C-alpha positions as CSV (number, residue, x, y, z in Angstrom):
1,X,218.8,109.1,91.8
2,X,220.6,105.9,90.9
3,X,221.7,103.1,93.2
4,X,225.1,104.6,93.9
5,X,223.6,108.0,94.8
6,X,221.2,106.3,97.2
7,X,224.1,104.5,98.8
8,X,226.0,107.7,99.2
9,X,223.0,109.2,101.1
10,X,223.0,106.2,103.4
11,X,226.8,105.7,103.5
12,X,227.0,104.3,107.0
13,X,225.1,101.1,106.1
14,X,226.9,98.0,104.7
15,X,224.9,97.1,101.7
16,X,225.3,93.3,101.2
17,X,221.7,93.2,100.3
18,X,218.8,95.6,100.5
19,X,215.2,96.1,99.4
20,X,213.3,99.5,99.3
21,X,209.6,100.0,100.0
22,X,207.6,103.2,99.5
23,X,205.7,102.9,102.8
24,X,204.5,106.5,103.2
25,X,201.7,105.9,105.6
26,X,201.8,102.1,106.4
27,X,203.9,99.0,106.0
28,X,203.3,97.4,102.6
29,X,202.3,93.7,102.8
30,X,205.3,92.8,100.7
31,X,207.5,93.8,103.6
32,X,206.8,90.4,105.3
33,X,208.1,88.6,102.2
34,X,211.3,90.6,102.4
35,X,211.7,89.9,106.1
36,X,211.3,86.1,105.5
37,X,213.7,86.2,102.6
38,X,216.5,88.0,104.5
39,X,216.0,85.8,107.6
40,X,216.3,82.6,105.5
41,X,219.4,83.7,103.6
42,X,222.2,86.1,104.5
43,X,220.3,88.9,106.1
44,X,219.8,92.4,104.6
45,X,218.3,95.9,105.0
46,X,214.6,96.7,104.5
47,X,214.5,100.5,103.6
48,X,211.2,102.2,104.1
49,X,210.5,105.6,102.5
50,X,212.2,104.9,99.1
51,X,210.6,104.0,95.8
52,X,212.2,102.2,92.9
53,X,211.4,102.3,89.2
54,X,213.8,100.3,87.2
55,X,217.3,101.4,88.2
56,X,216.0,104.8,89.5
57,X,215.4,105.5,93.2
58,X,213.4,108.3,94.8
59,X,213.2,109.4,98.4
60,X,209.5,109.5,99.2
61,X,209.6,109.5,103.0
62,X,207.8,108.0,105.9
63,X,205.1,110.2,107.6
64,X,205.1,108.6,111.1
65,X,208.5,107.0,111.5
66,X,208.2,106.2,115.3
67,X,204.8,104.5,114.9
68,X,206.1,102.4,111.9
69,X,209.3,101.4,113.8
70,X,207.2,100.4,116.8
71,X,204.7,98.4,114.7
72,X,207.5,96.6,112.8
73,X,209.6,95.8,115.9
74,X,206.6,94.6,117.9
75,X,205.5,92.3,115.1
76,X,209.0,90.8,114.5
77,X,209.8,90.4,118.2
78,X,206.6,88.5,118.9
79,X,205.3,85.3,117.3
80,X,202.0,86.7,116.3
81,X,202.9,86.7,112.6
82,X,206.2,84.8,112.2
83,X,207.1,81.4,113.4
84,X,210.4,82.6,114.9
85,X,211.4,85.7,116.9
86,X,213.3,88.2,114.8
87,X,215.3,91.0,116.4
88,X,215.6,93.9,113.9
89,X,218.1,96.7,114.1
90,X,217.0,100.2,113.0
91,X,218.6,103.3,111.6
92,X,216.8,106.6,110.9
93,X,217.7,109.2,108.2
94,X,216.5,112.7,107.3
95,X,217.2,113.3,103.6
96,X,216.2,116.7,102.2
97,X,213.5,116.9,104.9
98,X,212.1,113.4,104.2
99,X,212.3,110.6,106.8
100,X,213.8,107.2,105.8
101,X,213.7,104.2,108.1
102,X,216.2,101.4,107.5
103,X,215.7,98.0,109.3
104,X,218.4,95.3,109.3
105,X,217.1,91.7,109.4
106,X,219.8,89.2,110.4
107,X,220.0,85.7,109.1
108,X,218.0,83.5,111.4
109,X,219.4,80.4,113.3
110,X,216.0,78.9,113.1
111,X,214.9,78.1,109.6
112,X,212.7,78.2,107.6
113,X,211.3,81.6,108.7
114,X,207.8,82.2,107.4
115,X,204.7,84.3,108.2
116,X,201.2,82.9,108.8
117,X,202.0,79.5,107.2
118,X,204.8,77.5,105.8
119,X,203.6,78.4,102.3
120,X,204.8,81.9,103.0
121,X,208.5,81.0,103.1
122,X,210.6,83.3,101.0
123,X,214.3,83.3,100.0
124,X,216.5,86.0,98.5
125,X,217.7,85.6,94.9
126,X,219.3,87.9,92.4
127,X,215.9,89.0,91.2
128,X,214.5,89.8,94.7
129,X,212.2,87.9,97.0
130,X,211.0,84.5,95.7
131,X,208.6,82.0,97.3
132,X,210.7,79.0,98.4
133,X,210.1,75.7,96.6
134,X,209.5,72.5,98.6
135,X,213.1,71.5,97.8
136,X,214.4,74.8,99.2
137,X,212.2,74.5,102.3
138,X,213.6,71.1,103.0
139,X,217.1,72.4,102.6
140,X,216.3,75.1,105.2
141,X,215.0,72.5,107.6
142,X,218.2,70.5,107.2
143,X,220.3,73.5,108.0
144,X,218.7,73.6,111.4
145,X,220.8,70.5,112.2
146,X,224.0,72.1,110.8
147,X,226.9,70.7,112.7
148,X,225.1,67.9,114.5
149,X,224.2,65.1,112.1
150,X,227.7,63.7,111.6
151,X,228.0,62.8,115.3
152,X,224.6,61.0,115.5
153,X,224.4,57.2,115.4
154,X,223.1,55.2,112.5
155,X,220.5,52.6,113.4
156,X,221.3,49.0,112.2
157,X,225.1,49.6,112.0
158,X,228.0,48.3,114.1
159,X,231.8,48.1,113.9
160,X,231.2,45.4,111.3
161,X,229.8,48.0,109.0
162,X,233.3,49.5,108.6
163,X,235.4,48.6,105.5
164,X,238.3,46.8,107.0
165,X,240.8,47.7,104.3
166,X,239.9,51.5,104.5
167,X,240.1,51.4,108.3
168,X,243.5,49.8,108.3
169,X,244.8,52.2,105.6
170,X,243.5,55.2,107.7
171,X,245.3,53.9,110.9
172,X,248.5,53.1,108.9
173,X,248.4,56.6,107.3
174,X,248.2,58.3,110.7
175,X,251.0,56.1,112.1
176,X,253.3,57.0,109.2
177,X,252.4,60.6,108.4
178,X,251.5,61.9,111.9
179,X,253.6,59.6,114.2
180,X,253.3,62.1,117.2
181,X,249.5,61.8,117.2
182,X,248.4,60.4,120.6
183,X,245.5,58.6,119.1
184,X,248.0,56.2,117.4
185,X,248.7,54.5,120.7
186,X,245.1,53.6,121.3
187,X,243.6,50.2,120.6
188,X,240.8,50.0,118.0
189,X,237.9,50.2,120.4
190,X,239.2,53.2,122.2
191,X,240.4,54.8,119.0
192,X,236.9,54.4,117.5
193,X,235.2,55.9,120.5
194,X,237.6,58.9,120.9
195,X,237.2,59.9,117.3
196,X,233.4,59.3,117.3
197,X,233.7,56.6,114.6
198,X,231.6,54.4,116.8
199,X,229.2,55.6,119.5
200,X,227.0,53.3,121.7
201,X,228.0,50.3,119.6
202,X,226.8,51.9,116.3
203,X,228.6,53.9,113.7
204,X,228.1,57.6,113.6
205,X,227.1,59.2,110.3
206,X,230.6,60.6,110.0
207,X,232.2,57.3,110.7
208,X,230.0,55.5,108.2
209,X,230.6,58.1,105.4
210,X,234.4,58.2,106.1
211,X,235.3,54.5,106.6
212,X,232.1,52.5,106.0
213,X,231.3,49.8,103.5
214,X,229.9,51.1,100.3
215,X,226.7,49.0,100.5
216,X,226.0,50.2,104.0
217,X,226.5,53.9,103.0
218,X,224.2,53.5,100.0
219,X,221.5,51.9,102.2
220,X,221.4,55.0,104.4
221,X,222.1,57.7,101.8
222,X,220.1,58.1,98.6
223,X,223.0,58.8,96.3
224,X,226.5,58.5,97.7
225,X,229.1,59.6,95.3
226,X,231.3,62.5,94.4
227,X,230.7,63.3,90.8
228,X,234.0,64.2,89.1
229,X,234.1,65.1,85.3
230,X,236.7,66.6,83.0
231,X,235.0,68.5,80.3
232,X,236.9,69.6,77.1
233,X,235.3,73.1,76.8
234,X,234.3,76.1,78.8
235,X,230.7,75.0,79.1
236,X,228.6,71.9,78.6
237,X,227.0,73.0,75.4
238,X,230.4,73.2,73.5
239,X,231.8,70.0,74.9
240,X,232.4,67.2,72.4
241,X,232.6,64.6,73.8
242,X,230.6,65.5,76.9
243,X,233.5,64.5,79.1
244,X,236.9,62.9,78.7
245,X,237.3,61.4,82.2
246,X,235.0,60.4,85.1
247,X,235.9,58.9,88.4
248,X,234.0,55.7,89.3
249,X,232.2,55.4,92.6
250,X,234.5,54.7,95.6
251,X,234.0,52.7,98.7
252,X,233.8,55.7,101.1
253,X,235.1,59.3,101.6
254,X,238.6,58.2,102.7
255,X,239.0,56.3,99.4
256,X,237.4,59.2,97.4
257,X,239.9,61.7,98.9
258,X,243.0,59.9,97.5
259,X,241.6,59.2,94.1
260,X,240.4,62.8,93.7
261,X,243.6,64.3,95.1
262,X,245.7,62.3,92.7
263,X,243.6,63.5,89.8
264,X,243.8,67.1,90.8
265,X,247.6,66.9,90.8
266,X,247.4,67.0,87.0
267,X,246.0,70.6,87.2
268,X,248.5,72.1,89.6
269,X,252.0,73.3,88.7
270,X,254.4,71.9,91.2
271,X,257.8,73.1,90.1
272,X,260.9,71.4,91.5
273,X,263.2,73.8,93.3
274,X,266.7,73.2,94.7
275,X,267.5,74.2,98.3
276,X,270.7,75.4,99.8
277,X,271.9,71.9,100.4
278,X,271.3,71.0,96.8
279,X,268.2,68.9,97.7
280,X,265.2,69.2,95.4
281,X,261.7,69.6,96.6
282,X,258.3,70.4,94.9
283,X,256.6,73.8,95.4
284,X,253.1,72.5,96.2
285,X,251.2,75.7,96.9
286,X,248.9,75.4,93.9
287,X,248.2,71.8,94.7
288,X,247.5,72.5,98.4
289,X,245.0,75.3,97.3
290,X,243.0,72.6,95.4
291,X,243.4,70.1,98.2
292,X,241.9,72.6,100.7
293,X,238.9,73.1,98.3
294,X,238.5,69.3,98.0
295,X,238.5,68.7,101.7
296,X,236.1,71.7,102.2
297,X,233.7,70.0,99.7
298,X,233.9,66.7,101.6
299,X,233.4,68.1,105.1
300,X,230.7,70.7,104.2
301,X,228.5,68.6,101.9
302,X,224.9,68.1,103.0
303,X,224.9,64.3,102.4
304,X,221.1,64.2,103.1
305,X,220.4,66.4,100.1
306,X,219.1,64.8,96.9
307,X,222.0,66.7,95.2
308,X,225.5,65.4,95.3
309,X,228.9,67.0,95.5
310,X,230.5,67.7,92.1
311,X,233.9,68.6,90.8
312,X,234.1,69.9,87.2
313,X,237.3,70.5,85.3
314,X,236.6,72.9,82.4
315,X,239.3,74.2,80.1
316,X,239.2,77.6,81.8
317,X,238.3,76.7,85.4
318,X,237.9,74.1,88.2
319,X,234.6,74.1,90.1
320,X,234.0,72.5,93.5
321,X,230.2,72.5,94.2
322,X,228.6,70.8,97.1
323,X,225.0,70.7,98.4
324,X,224.4,72.8,101.5
325,X,224.9,76.5,102.2
326,X,227.7,77.9,104.4
327,X,226.7,78.8,107.9
328,X,227.4,82.5,107.5
329,X,227.9,85.0,104.6
330,X,231.2,84.4,102.9
331,X,232.3,88.0,103.7
332,X,232.1,87.2,107.5
333,X,233.9,83.9,107.1
334,X,236.7,85.5,105.1
335,X,237.4,87.8,108.1
336,X,237.2,85.1,110.8
337,X,239.5,82.2,111.6
338,X,236.7,80.2,113.3
339,X,235.5,76.9,111.8
340,X,231.9,75.9,111.6
341,X,231.9,72.7,109.6
342,X,228.6,71.1,108.6
343,X,230.1,67.7,109.5
344,X,232.5,68.2,112.5
345,X,233.3,64.5,112.8
346,X,234.5,64.4,109.2
347,X,236.4,67.6,109.7
348,X,238.2,66.1,112.7
349,X,239.3,63.0,110.6
350,X,240.9,65.2,108.0
351,X,242.5,67.6,110.5
352,X,244.2,64.9,112.6
353,X,245.6,63.5,109.4
354,X,246.8,67.1,108.6
355,X,245.0,67.1,105.3
356,X,243.4,70.5,105.8
357,X,243.7,73.7,107.9
358,X,243.2,73.2,111.7
359,X,241.1,76.4,112.0
360,X,238.8,78.4,109.8
361,X,237.6,77.4,106.3
362,X,241.0,77.5,104.7
363,X,240.1,80.5,102.4
364,X,243.6,81.9,102.8
365,X,245.1,78.6,101.6
366,X,242.7,78.5,98.6
367,X,243.5,82.1,97.8
368,X,247.1,81.1,97.4
369,X,246.0,79.8,94.0
370,X,245.7,83.5,92.8
371,X,249.1,84.4,94.2
372,X,250.7,81.5,92.4
373,X,248.9,81.5,89.1
374,X,247.6,85.1,88.8
375,X,244.1,83.7,88.2
376,X,241.0,84.5,90.4
377,X,239.3,82.3,92.9
378,X,235.5,82.9,93.5
379,X,233.5,81.8,96.4
380,X,229.7,81.5,96.1
381,X,227.0,80.3,98.5
382,X,223.3,79.9,97.9
383,X,220.4,78.5,99.9
384,X,221.0,74.9,98.9
385,X,224.6,74.8,97.6
386,X,228.1,76.3,97.8
387,X,230.6,76.6,94.9
388,X,234.3,77.5,94.8
389,X,235.8,78.3,91.4
390,X,239.5,78.3,90.5
391,X,240.2,80.0,87.2
392,X,242.8,78.3,85.2
393,X,245.8,79.5,83.1
394,X,244.9,82.6,81.1
395,X,246.6,81.1,78.0
396,X,244.2,78.1,78.3
397,X,241.3,80.5,78.6
398,X,242.3,82.4,75.5
399,X,242.4,79.2,73.5
400,X,239.0,78.0,74.8
401,X,236.8,81.0,75.0
402,X,233.0,80.6,74.9
403,X,233.0,82.6,71.7
404,X,235.3,81.2,69.0
405,X,235.2,84.2,66.7
406,X,238.8,85.3,67.6
407,X,241.8,83.9,65.7
408,X,244.7,83.1,68.0
409,X,247.3,85.4,66.4
410,X,249.2,88.4,67.7
411,X,247.5,90.6,65.2
412,X,244.1,89.8,66.6
413,X,244.8,90.3,70.4
414,X,242.9,93.6,70.5
415,X,239.7,92.2,68.8
416,X,236.7,91.8,71.1
417,X,234.1,89.0,71.2
418,X,230.4,89.9,71.0
419,X,230.1,89.1,74.7
420,X,232.9,91.6,75.5
421,X,231.3,94.2,73.4
422,X,228.0,93.7,75.3
423,X,229.8,94.1,78.6
424,X,231.4,97.4,77.5
425,X,228.0,98.7,76.3
426,X,226.4,97.7,79.6
427,X,229.2,99.4,81.6
428,X,228.8,102.6,79.5
429,X,225.1,102.5,80.3
430,X,225.7,101.8,84.1
431,X,229.2,102.0,85.5
432,X,228.0,100.5,88.8
433,X,226.7,97.3,87.2
434,X,227.4,94.0,88.9
435,X,228.6,90.7,87.5
436,X,225.2,89.2,88.2
437,X,223.4,92.0,86.3
438,X,225.9,91.6,83.4
439,X,225.3,87.8,83.4
440,X,221.6,88.4,82.7
441,X,222.1,91.0,80.1
442,X,224.9,89.2,78.2
443,X,223.4,85.8,78.6
444,X,226.4,83.9,80.0
445,X,227.2,82.5,83.5
446,X,228.8,84.9,86.1
447,X,232.1,83.0,86.0
448,X,232.5,83.7,82.3
449,X,231.5,87.3,82.9
450,X,234.5,87.6,85.3
451,X,236.8,85.8,82.8
452,X,235.8,88.4,80.1
453,X,236.2,91.3,82.6
454,X,239.7,90.1,83.4
455,X,240.6,90.0,79.7
456,X,239.2,93.5,79.2
457,X,241.3,94.8,82.1
458,X,244.4,93.0,80.8
459,X,243.9,94.7,77.4
460,X,243.7,98.1,79.1
461,X,240.1,98.7,78.0
462,X,238.4,99.0,81.4
463,X,239.5,99.5,85.0
464,X,237.9,99.3,88.4
465,X,237.7,102.4,90.7
466,X,236.8,102.0,94.3
467,X,236.0,98.9,96.3
468,X,234.3,95.7,95.0
469,X,231.1,97.0,96.6
470,X,230.2,100.6,95.9
471,X,233.0,101.0,93.3
472,X,232.5,101.6,89.6
473,X,233.9,100.6,86.2
474,X,235.7,103.1,84.0
475,X,236.2,102.7,80.2
476,X,239.8,103.5,79.4
477,X,240.0,102.7,75.7
478,X,236.9,101.4,73.8
479,X,238.2,99.3,70.9
480,X,235.2,97.7,69.4
């Protein structure tokens, strides 16, 4: 059977991620690698009694299901093998007389999760379970302090470490733009204390990053800057020159915000509309979608990572990428309105200034981009970084494709690029293929896979049937 047929047999399980093991008589040793990988990333299902050869699955069965369940549960719920307690959830199946045991491993709050030694730390990637690198292990350790570092004090700092001009501009902004804010009535010392800019006579990490002097920030952080580039192509390889605009390093995050926001205005359409009283005002929905992504980047960045937050303006998309994973799978965060910022002190600064959503991650605000422009927004999170991608005007995409074999004339609109032909061939071979799998086959990044799929759908060549997960592609009209 193929993947879809297997999922139909086990249809009451949500398959965000899964790994099958043959496990007829005993647990294979590789099961521990999968447990570690799921616990360190977004969780997933370990399915015992199923073998896989390429894209084909076969139900092989488990001979003594109760014994195997007890052995697995006992090992995971004790600390005899793993450094953290893992509470698995089991489901049992009888498929054509053969027993299958499915075990769900949740993402762990304590990371890294490893067995026997730190060397046996695994993470989940597109290609399966991979041993974590030292860099990835350090990222997992930093995630243990998720939500706490921005409120801790920075040794060797004081109120004199604040940039006075930035501080005055921040207070002036609050007075002018949020006059009803009760913090505005406070004197500086009380204001600093209430907002956790200063604690016990020292700046907090959040206060330092947001309003500190640049030299003080650089002393405590290895590379403080938000790297912003405008690239005249759909990828780095085709860009000539490499970039056309780059923002210089700013004093602190408060200064970065305004410089970046002003630049992003260029890429949002803010049409002027006339109200009933004849008064004009701008429709800023597109701009506010980008603003939400910008603030998300600034408040969720892992500033202790050797990586740095980046904004890339390509001709077909805008990418916001910051070091640090989201605290939960994106699917969960999209359903909830709770906010779990990596840096709560920074989040509070932006929220009292009414520069971002007061609850949740602002995904609905960012998705407004698609409503206004018709172009997709993609959210991705990995073990050490998070990326939000806003696709740009389709006309721009058509004029700047990664494959310049098409002429931009009405007579050639039905012609397909080599990459699009490969996508069609792959869909014919496997209608359930994913964007990640297509990326590996075609040899272009997932974002460009989605761009090409959108074009094929617009041309009436393919369509999607069913949900994003578990659905399939259908070839409507193959014009190669």
